[in-house]
FIBA-687613 format. One line per field, with one value per residue (C-alpha): residue number from 1; residue in three letters; x, y, z. Coordinates in steps of 0.25 Angstrom, whole numbers, plus 5000, padded with zeros to 4 digits. Layout:
REM FIBA-687613
vexkol = NUM, ...
bapa = ALA, ...
X = X, ...
Y = Y, ...
Z = Z, ...
***
This chain:
REM FIBA-687613
vexkol = 1, 2, 3, 4, 5, 6, 7, 8, 9, 10, 11, 12, 13, 14, 15, 16, 17, 18, 19, 20, 21, 22, 23, 24, 25, 26, 27, 28, 29, 30, 31, 32, 33, 34, 35, 36, 37, 38, 39, 40, 41, 42, 43, 44, 45, 46, 47, 48, 49, 50, 51, 52, 53, 54, 55, 56, 57, 58, 59, 60, 61, 62, 63, 64, 65, 66, 67, 68, 69, 70, 71, 72, 73, 74, 75, 76, 77, 78, 79, 80, 81, 82, 83, 84, 85, 86, 87, 88, 89, 90, 91, 92, 93, 94, 95, 96, 97, 98, 99, 100, 101, 102, 103, 104, 105, 106, 107, 108, 109, 110, 111, 112, 113, 114, 115, 116, 117, 118, 119, 120, 121, 122, 123, 124, 125, 126, 127, 128, 129, 130, 131, 132, 133, 134, 135, 136, 137, 138, 139, 140, 141, 142, 143, 144, 145, 146, 147, 148, 149, 150, 151, 152, 153, 154, 155, 156, 157, 158, 159, 160, 161, 162, 163, 164, 165, 166, 167, 168, 169, 170, 171, 172, 173, 174, 175, 176, 177, 178, 179, 180, 181, 182, 183, 184, 185, 186, 187, 188, 189, 190, 191, 192, 193, 194, 195, 196, 197, 198, 199, 200, 201, 202, 203, 204, 205, 206, 207, 208, 209, 210, 211, 212, 213, 214, 215, 216, 217, 218, 219, 220, 221, 222, 223, 224, 225, 226, 227, 228, 229, 230, 231, 232, 233, 234, 235, 236, 237, 238, 239, 240, 241, 242, 243, 244, 245, 246, 247, 248, 249, 250, 251, 252, 253, 254, 255, 256, 257, 258, 259, 260, 261, 262, 263, 264, 265, 266, 267, 268, 269, 270, 271, 272, 273, 274, 275, 276, 277, 278, 279, 280, 281, 282, 283, 284, 285, 286, 287, 288, 289, 290, 291, 292, 293, 294, 295, 296, 297, 298, 299, 300, 301, 302, 303, 304, 305, 306, 307, 308, 309, 310, 311, 312, 313, 314, 315, 316, 317, 318, 319, 320, 321, 322, 323, 324, 325, 326, 327, 328, 329, 330, 331, 332, 333, 334, 335, 336, 337, 338, 339, 340, 341, 342, 343, 344, 345, 346, 347, 348, 349, 350, 351, 352, 353, 354, 355, 356, 357, 358, 359, 360, 361, 362, 363, 364, 365, 366, 367, 368, 369, 370, 371, 372, 373, 374, 375, 376, 377, 378, 379, 380, 381, 382, 383, 384, 385, 386, 387, 388, 389, 390, 391, 392, 393, 394, 395, 396, 397, 398, 399, 400, 401, 402, 403, 404, 405, 406, 407, 408, 409, 410, 411, 412, 413, 414, 415, 416, 417, 418, 419
bapa = MET, GLY, SER, GLU, ALA, PRO, VAL, ARG, ILE, ASP, ALA, VAL, ALA, ASN, ALA, GLU, PRO, SER, ALA, LEU, PRO, ALA, ALA, GLU, ALA, VAL, PHE, SER, GLU, LEU, THR, GLY, SER, SER, ILE, LEU, ILE, VAL, ASP, ASP, SER, ARG, LEU, SER, ARG, ASN, LEU, ILE, ARG, SER, ALA, PHE, ALA, LYS, ALA, GLY, TYR, ALA, ASN, VAL, ARG, GLN, ALA, ALA, ASP, GLY, VAL, GLN, ALA, LEU, ALA, GLU, VAL, ALA, LEU, GLN, CYS, PRO, ASP, LEU, VAL, ILE, VAL, ASP, LEU, HIS, MET, PRO, GLU, MET, ASP, GLY, PHE, GLU, VAL, CYS, ARG, ARG, LEU, ARG, ALA, ALA, PRO, GLN, THR, ALA, ARG, LEU, PRO, ILE, LEU, VAL, HIS, SER, SER, ILE, ASP, LYS, PRO, THR, ASP, ILE, ALA, ALA, VAL, PHE, ALA, ALA, GLY, ALA, SER, ASP, LEU, LEU, ARG, LYS, PRO, VAL, GLU, LEU, PRO, GLU, LEU, LEU, ALA, ARG, ALA, HIS, SER, HIS, LEU, GLU, ARG, TRP, ARG, PHE, GLU, GLN, HIS, LEU, VAL, ALA, TYR, ARG, SER, ARG, ILE, ASP, ARG, GLU, LEU, ALA, ALA, ALA, ARG, ARG, LEU, GLN, ALA, ASN, ILE, VAL, PRO, SER, GLU, ALA, GLU, LEU, GLN, GLU, VAL, ALA, ALA, SER, THR, GLY, LEU, MET, ILE, HIS, GLY, MET, VAL, GLU, PRO, SER, ALA, GLU, ILE, GLY, GLY, ASP, ILE, TRP, GLY, ILE, ASN, ARG, ILE, ASP, ALA, ARG, ARG, VAL, THR, VAL, PHE, ALA, ALA, ASP, ILE, THR, GLY, HIS, GLY, ILE, VAL, SER, ALA, ILE, ASN, ALA, PHE, ARG, VAL, HIS, THR, LEU, LEU, GLN, THR, GLY, ASN, PHE, ASP, LEU, SER, ASP, PRO, ALA, ALA, ALA, LEU, MET, LYS, ILE, ASN, ALA, GLY, LEU, CYS, ARG, THR, LEU, GLU, THR, GLY, GLU, PHE, ALA, THR, PHE, ILE, VAL, GLY, THR, LEU, ASP, LEU, GLU, THR, ASN, ASP, PHE, VAL, TYR, ALA, THR, ALA, GLY, SER, PRO, PRO, PRO, ILE, ILE, GLY, ASP, LEU, LYS, ARG, PRO, VAL, ALA, ARG, VAL, CYS, ASP, ALA, ARG, GLY, LEU, PRO, VAL, GLY, LEU, SER, PRO, ALA, ALA, THR, TYR, GLU, ASN, ARG, HIS, THR, VAL, LEU, ALA, PRO, GLY, GLU, PHE, LEU, MET, LEU, TYR, SER, ASP, ALA, LEU, THR, ASP, LEU, ARG, MET, GLN, ASP, GLY, GLU, ALA, MET, GLY, TRP, ASP, ARG, LEU, CYS, GLN, THR, VAL, ALA, GLY, ILE, PRO, ARG, SER, TYR, GLY, ALA, ALA, ALA, THR, PHE, GLU, ARG, VAL, TRP, ASP, ARG, LEU, ARG, THR, SER, VAL, PRO, TRP, PRO, LEU, PRO, ASP, ASP, LEU, THR, ILE, ALA, MET, ILE, GLY, ARG, PRO, PRO, ALA, LYS, GLU, GLY, SER, GLN
X = 5534, 5548, 5556, 5544, 5546, 5536, 5525, 5530, 5526, 5529, 5520, 5508, 5513, 5519, 5509, 5496, 5483, 5482, 5495, 5488, 5483, 5469, 5467, 5453, 5448, 5454, 5451, 5437, 5429, 5437, 5439, 5429, 5437, 5442, 5457, 5466, 5480, 5489, 5503, 5511, 5517, 5507, 5515, 5512, 5497, 5495, 5502, 5493, 5481, 5484, 5486, 5472, 5466, 5471, 5465, 5451, 5451, 5445, 5443, 5457, 5461, 5475, 5480, 5494, 5496, 5489, 5482, 5475, 5473, 5464, 5457, 5453, 5449, 5440, 5433, 5431, 5436, 5444, 5444, 5459, 5471, 5485, 5494, 5509, 5516, 5525, 5518, 5519, 5508, 5503, 5510, 5503, 5505, 5496, 5486, 5484, 5482, 5472, 5464, 5464, 5459, 5447, 5435, 5431, 5446, 5450, 5450, 5453, 5463, 5476, 5488, 5501, 5513, 5527, 5541, 5543, 5549, 5553, 5543, 5541, 5536, 5527, 5521, 5519, 5511, 5501, 5501, 5496, 5485, 5489, 5482, 5493, 5507, 5514, 5529, 5534, 5536, 5522, 5518, 5505, 5499, 5502, 5496, 5483, 5482, 5483, 5474, 5464, 5465, 5463, 5451, 5445, 5446, 5441, 5429, 5426, 5427, 5418, 5408, 5409, 5407, 5395, 5389, 5391, 5385, 5373, 5372, 5373, 5361, 5353, 5356, 5353, 5340, 5337, 5340, 5331, 5320, 5323, 5323, 5308, 5304, 5308, 5301, 5305, 5307, 5295, 5287, 5292, 5288, 5274, 5273, 5279, 5269, 5257, 5261, 5269, 5281, 5295, 5301, 5315, 5320, 5332, 5336, 5351, 5356, 5370, 5372, 5365, 5352, 5347, 5336, 5330, 5317, 5307, 5294, 5284, 5269, 5256, 5245, 5234, 5232, 5239, 5248, 5261, 5269, 5284, 5293, 5308, 5314, 5328, 5330, 5341, 5354, 5359, 5359, 5351, 5344, 5339, 5335, 5326, 5321, 5317, 5310, 5302, 5299, 5294, 5285, 5280, 5276, 5269, 5261, 5259, 5247, 5253, 5245, 5257, 5248, 5251, 5266, 5267, 5257, 5264, 5278, 5271, 5267, 5280, 5287, 5278, 5281, 5296, 5297, 5291, 5300, 5314, 5325, 5329, 5338, 5332, 5323, 5320, 5319, 5306, 5299, 5285, 5278, 5265, 5265, 5251, 5253, 5241, 5244, 5259, 5259, 5270, 5267, 5278, 5283, 5298, 5304, 5319, 5321, 5328, 5319, 5313, 5318, 5309, 5316, 5311, 5312, 5312, 5320, 5333, 5327, 5325, 5319, 5321, 5307, 5305, 5308, 5307, 5303, 5309, 5314, 5304, 5306, 5313, 5301, 5286, 5283, 5289, 5279, 5279, 5272, 5268, 5275, 5271, 5278, 5275, 5280, 5275, 5276, 5290, 5296, 5302, 5303, 5316, 5317, 5330, 5338, 5348, 5359, 5357, 5359, 5370, 5379, 5393, 5396, 5409, 5412, 5409, 5396, 5383, 5373, 5362, 5348, 5353, 5363, 5353, 5343, 5355, 5357, 5343, 5341, 5354, 5350, 5347, 5332, 5333, 5330, 5315, 5308, 5310, 5325, 5327, 5321, 5330, 5343, 5340, 5338, 5351, 5359, 5354, 5356, 5370, 5375, 5375, 5389, 5391, 5392, 5380, 5383, 5368, 5355, 5350, 5336, 5332, 5318, 5313, 5299, 5297, 5285, 5285, 5282, 5267, 5269, 5277, 5265, 5265, 5277
Y = 5424, 5420, 5432, 5441, 5454, 5456, 5467, 5480, 5479, 5494, 5498, 5495, 5490, 5504, 5512, 5519, 5515, 5529, 5527, 5516, 5522, 5527, 5515, 5519, 5528, 5522, 5508, 5510, 5506, 5493, 5488, 5477, 5471, 5456, 5455, 5443, 5443, 5432, 5431, 5419, 5429, 5431, 5443, 5450, 5445, 5451, 5464, 5466, 5462, 5472, 5483, 5480, 5479, 5493, 5498, 5492, 5479, 5468, 5457, 5453, 5438, 5431, 5419, 5413, 5408, 5408, 5395, 5401, 5414, 5407, 5399, 5413, 5419, 5407, 5409, 5424, 5432, 5444, 5458, 5459, 5448, 5452, 5441, 5439, 5434, 5423, 5413, 5398, 5388, 5398, 5411, 5425, 5422, 5410, 5417, 5428, 5418, 5410, 5423, 5428, 5415, 5415, 5423, 5429, 5434, 5437, 5452, 5451, 5461, 5454, 5462, 5455, 5458, 5454, 5458, 5454, 5465, 5459, 5464, 5450, 5445, 5458, 5455, 5440, 5445, 5453, 5442, 5433, 5442, 5452, 5465, 5472, 5470, 5476, 5475, 5469, 5474, 5479, 5492, 5490, 5504, 5502, 5488, 5494, 5505, 5495, 5485, 5497, 5500, 5485, 5484, 5496, 5491, 5477, 5483, 5492, 5480, 5472, 5484, 5484, 5469, 5470, 5481, 5475, 5462, 5470, 5477, 5464, 5458, 5470, 5471, 5456, 5458, 5470, 5462, 5451, 5462, 5467, 5454, 5453, 5465, 5459, 5447, 5433, 5421, 5415, 5428, 5428, 5414, 5417, 5428, 5420, 5408, 5417, 5425, 5415, 5425, 5422, 5431, 5434, 5445, 5449, 5461, 5462, 5474, 5479, 5480, 5471, 5478, 5487, 5495, 5486, 5480, 5473, 5466, 5458, 5455, 5451, 5462, 5453, 5440, 5446, 5458, 5458, 5470, 5471, 5482, 5485, 5497, 5501, 5511, 5520, 5517, 5504, 5498, 5501, 5514, 5508, 5496, 5504, 5512, 5498, 5495, 5508, 5505, 5491, 5497, 5507, 5496, 5488, 5498, 5508, 5502, 5503, 5499, 5492, 5490, 5505, 5506, 5521, 5524, 5514, 5521, 5535, 5530, 5523, 5536, 5545, 5535, 5535, 5550, 5551, 5540, 5540, 5550, 5561, 5554, 5540, 5534, 5521, 5516, 5508, 5500, 5494, 5486, 5478, 5466, 5461, 5446, 5446, 5459, 5458, 5473, 5477, 5491, 5498, 5511, 5514, 5524, 5525, 5510, 5502, 5499, 5485, 5475, 5465, 5452, 5441, 5426, 5421, 5432, 5438, 5452, 5462, 5476, 5488, 5495, 5509, 5515, 5529, 5536, 5543, 5534, 5534, 5542, 5554, 5563, 5563, 5569, 5557, 5550, 5537, 5530, 5516, 5509, 5497, 5486, 5471, 5459, 5448, 5433, 5428, 5442, 5446, 5459, 5463, 5474, 5478, 5488, 5497, 5489, 5479, 5489, 5496, 5483, 5485, 5476, 5471, 5483, 5492, 5497, 5496, 5485, 5494, 5491, 5487, 5476, 5471, 5469, 5462, 5453, 5450, 5447, 5439, 5427, 5416, 5413, 5398, 5393, 5396, 5407, 5403, 5399, 5412, 5420, 5413, 5415, 5430, 5431, 5424, 5432, 5445, 5440, 5435, 5446, 5456, 5459, 5457, 5465, 5473, 5488, 5491, 5484, 5475, 5470, 5462, 5457, 5448, 5444, 5435, 5430, 5416, 5415, 5413, 5399, 5395, 5399, 5403, 5398
Z = 5614, 5610, 5605, 5604, 5612, 5624, 5625, 5631, 5646, 5649, 5638, 5647, 5661, 5664, 5657, 5664, 5657, 5652, 5644, 5635, 5622, 5625, 5634, 5638, 5627, 5614, 5618, 5625, 5613, 5610, 5624, 5622, 5611, 5613, 5612, 5611, 5615, 5610, 5615, 5621, 5631, 5643, 5647, 5633, 5634, 5648, 5644, 5632, 5639, 5650, 5640, 5634, 5648, 5652, 5639, 5643, 5635, 5644, 5633, 5631, 5630, 5628, 5621, 5623, 5609, 5595, 5597, 5610, 5603, 5592, 5603, 5610, 5596, 5594, 5608, 5606, 5594, 5598, 5593, 5592, 5593, 5598, 5595, 5597, 5585, 5591, 5599, 5601, 5597, 5586, 5583, 5579, 5564, 5565, 5575, 5564, 5553, 5560, 5564, 5550, 5545, 5553, 5548, 5562, 5565, 5550, 5553, 5568, 5572, 5576, 5582, 5582, 5591, 5588, 5587, 5573, 5564, 5550, 5539, 5534, 5548, 5550, 5536, 5541, 5553, 5545, 5534, 5545, 5548, 5559, 5560, 5567, 5572, 5585, 5587, 5600, 5610, 5610, 5615, 5622, 5619, 5604, 5605, 5612, 5601, 5590, 5596, 5597, 5582, 5578, 5588, 5583, 5568, 5572, 5579, 5567, 5558, 5567, 5566, 5551, 5550, 5559, 5552, 5538, 5543, 5548, 5535, 5527, 5535, 5533, 5518, 5516, 5523, 5514, 5502, 5506, 5508, 5494, 5488, 5493, 5485, 5471, 5466, 5471, 5462, 5468, 5465, 5451, 5449, 5453, 5444, 5433, 5435, 5435, 5423, 5414, 5414, 5416, 5426, 5432, 5441, 5449, 5457, 5461, 5470, 5467, 5483, 5494, 5491, 5479, 5473, 5462, 5463, 5453, 5453, 5445, 5448, 5442, 5441, 5437, 5428, 5415, 5420, 5427, 5432, 5434, 5439, 5442, 5450, 5451, 5463, 5462, 5470, 5476, 5490, 5502, 5497, 5484, 5491, 5501, 5489, 5482, 5495, 5493, 5479, 5482, 5494, 5484, 5474, 5485, 5491, 5480, 5473, 5459, 5447, 5440, 5427, 5425, 5426, 5423, 5434, 5444, 5441, 5444, 5458, 5460, 5457, 5466, 5477, 5476, 5474, 5488, 5494, 5487, 5491, 5481, 5470, 5472, 5461, 5455, 5440, 5438, 5428, 5430, 5419, 5417, 5408, 5402, 5400, 5390, 5381, 5383, 5386, 5395, 5401, 5409, 5414, 5418, 5427, 5423, 5422, 5411, 5400, 5400, 5390, 5383, 5377, 5369, 5373, 5359, 5351, 5354, 5356, 5367, 5367, 5377, 5381, 5383, 5397, 5402, 5415, 5426, 5438, 5449, 5462, 5455, 5452, 5456, 5442, 5434, 5424, 5418, 5407, 5403, 5391, 5384, 5378, 5375, 5382, 5374, 5377, 5374, 5379, 5392, 5400, 5407, 5417, 5423, 5431, 5424, 5431, 5420, 5408, 5416, 5416, 5410, 5398, 5394, 5385, 5397, 5392, 5400, 5395, 5392, 5386, 5372, 5378, 5388, 5376, 5369, 5381, 5382, 5368, 5366, 5374, 5364, 5363, 5360, 5374, 5375, 5382, 5396, 5394, 5386, 5398, 5408, 5399, 5397, 5413, 5415, 5405, 5412, 5426, 5424, 5416, 5428, 5434, 5449, 5458, 5452, 5450, 5452, 5457, 5446, 5442, 5431, 5429, 5417, 5413, 5402, 5394, 5388, 5373, 5371, 5366, 5378, 5387, 5401, 5410
***
C-alpha cells in the first residue's frame, strides 16, 4: 500500500466480540448485505473481513486492486464498497469515478480509507464519488458503525426505488384504464362519420391520473348527446371518483334527451357514494341535428361556448346549478340554445379559464371567447375548426396546475354538406 498506514490490528484482534459496536443487535437486519473490500494489502483485507464476520456478515468479497474490483462488481453488484485509495493498476479515485459513471452503481455507498489529510486531497476524494472517508489507521469499530449507517441508507433507498417502481406501474395501469372511459380517436371518428360532425376531445390530468371525463354518443338517427364532468381534487381519489361517475352513467339507465332529469339522477347517485366534501361539476347536453336545438343542463360547470366557423365571433351560454354530489335537494333545469350548421360547441373544465396570462390575470370566459374568435376564418370550415383546436391545445402551460378537459363539436356549414 506504499506509504499508507495499516488498519489497526488491536482494534479487533484483541477485542471480545461483545466489544464491537452492537455486533449482533445493531447489524442483525443488515447482515445479508453484500460487501466488497478493495485493498492491495491482504492483511488489511483479512482484518476488515474478520471484523464484518464477527458482526454477522457472511457475504463479504475481496479484490486486490481496482481492476479486479470492477470485475467483481460486474459479476454481482454489492451493497457497499470499501476501497483503499492508493493501489497499483487502478487507484481508489478511478474506482469511484467508474462506479459513479455506471447507472447500476451511481448511488452505491463507497467508503474510502486513506491517510490523506490535506483539504484539497479530501475534497478530491469526494469529487471522485466517495460517500465517506475514514482516516488511517482505521479503527474497525468505527468502520463497522459507518458501514452500518451507509448500508441502512442504501437499503432504505432500494426500498424507495422498488416502491416507486411499483407505484409507477400501478399508476400507468390506472391511466390506461382511465383512457378507456373517455372516447378513443376511433370512437370519435365513428360518431363523426355517422353524424357529419367534426369532433375533437382531450383529457389531460395534472398528475399521473385525474378526475376529468367526457363523452359523446348518438341517441338516435338525429340526436347526439355530450357530457363533461370535473371531479373535485386531483390524483388517485379524484380518479376513483371518476370511475364511480362513469359506472353510474353506464348503469343508471339515464334519459340523456332530458339533461336536467339526468343530472337529478346523477346527483342522487353521487350523494350516496361520494364522501363529504367531494363533488363534481357536470354538463349534459343533447343536440338535435334537424332542428339545431341544443338542450343542456349544468351543475357548477363552466358555461359552454359557441363559436362560428365563418365569422370571428363566439358567445358564452348561460350556466347555473349546484355541483352534483353536494345536496340531494339540488334541482336542475334545461336550457336551450341553437348550434346551427357552421357553428361549433366547446365544453371545457375550469383549468382552461383559470390559466394565467402574461399580465398575471386568469384567462376567464371573455378572453377565451376572444381567443376562439381571433382565429382567422379564411381557411374554410374544417381548417378553421382544426386551427381553433390547435390554438386551445397548444396554449396550455406545462405542467398543468389542474386536470384539463376540452371537447369541441363542430357543424360544417350547410353548403359544405356532411363530412
